[in-house]
C-alpha positions as CSV (number, residue, x, y, z in Angstrom):
1,M,7.2,-70.0,-40.5
2,D,5.6,-68.4,-37.7
3,I,1.7,-68.0,-37.5
4,L,1.5,-64.7,-39.3
5,E,3.2,-66.3,-42.2
6,E,1.0,-69.6,-42.1
7,L,-1.8,-66.9,-42.2
8,W,-0.3,-64.8,-44.8
9,Y,0.2,-67.5,-47.4
10,G,-3.0,-69.3,-46.7
11,N,-1.8,-72.4,-44.5
12,I,-4.3,-71.8,-42.0
13,T,-7.8,-69.7,-41.5
14,P,-8.6,-68.5,-38.2
15,T,-11.7,-70.7,-38.2
16,E,-9.7,-73.8,-38.6
17,Y,-7.3,-72.8,-35.6
18,S,-10.2,-72.2,-33.3
19,R,-11.9,-75.4,-33.7
20,I,-8.6,-77.2,-33.2
21,E,-8.2,-75.2,-30.1
22,N,-11.5,-76.3,-28.7
23,D,-10.5,-79.8,-28.5
24,A,-8.4,-80.3,-25.1
25,N,-6.4,-82.8,-26.7
26,C,-5.4,-80.6,-30.0
27,K,-4.6,-77.8,-28.0
28,E,-2.1,-79.6,-25.8
29,A,-0.7,-81.3,-29.0
30,L,-0.8,-78.0,-30.6
31,K,1.3,-76.4,-27.9
32,L,3.8,-78.8,-27.6
33,V,4.6,-78.9,-31.4
34,N,4.6,-75.2,-31.5
35,Q,7.1,-75.4,-28.4
36,N,9.2,-78.0,-30.3
37,Q,8.9,-76.4,-33.6
38,E,10.5,-73.1,-32.5
39,R,13.4,-74.9,-30.7
40,S,14.3,-76.8,-33.7
41,K,14.3,-73.9,-36.0
42,E,17.5,-72.7,-34.3
43,T,19.5,-76.1,-35.3
44,L,18.0,-77.7,-38.6
45,T,19.2,-77.3,-42.0
46,D,16.7,-75.7,-44.6
47,E,16.3,-79.2,-45.9
48,Q,15.1,-80.3,-42.4
49,K,12.9,-77.5,-42.0
50,D,11.0,-78.0,-44.8
51,L,10.7,-81.7,-44.1
52,L,9.6,-80.6,-40.4
53,E,6.9,-78.2,-42.0
54,R,5.4,-80.9,-44.2
55,L,5.2,-83.3,-41.6
56,L,3.7,-80.6,-39.2
57,T,1.1,-79.8,-42.4
58,A,0.3,-83.7,-42.5
59,S,-0.5,-84.1,-39.1
60,E,-2.7,-81.2,-38.3
61,Q,-5.3,-83.5,-40.5
62,F,-5.3,-85.7,-37.6
63,C,-7.2,-82.9,-35.3
64,K,-9.5,-81.3,-37.9
65,P,-13.0,-82.5,-37.8
66,N,-14.5,-84.4,-40.5
């Protein structure tokens, strides 16, 4: 999914995204995730894409403030 789809389906909110982007480590990680996610979409099967999306959703928890 791209960022607009994530927003549409309620998977992210603008306030969560801005908090992540204010953290330098998370900002760099987010940049790398986005780059690699787009590249991988070209070669993954639908099942692999689903697994990747679930992994990314779970990994977002590391950058969220408590």
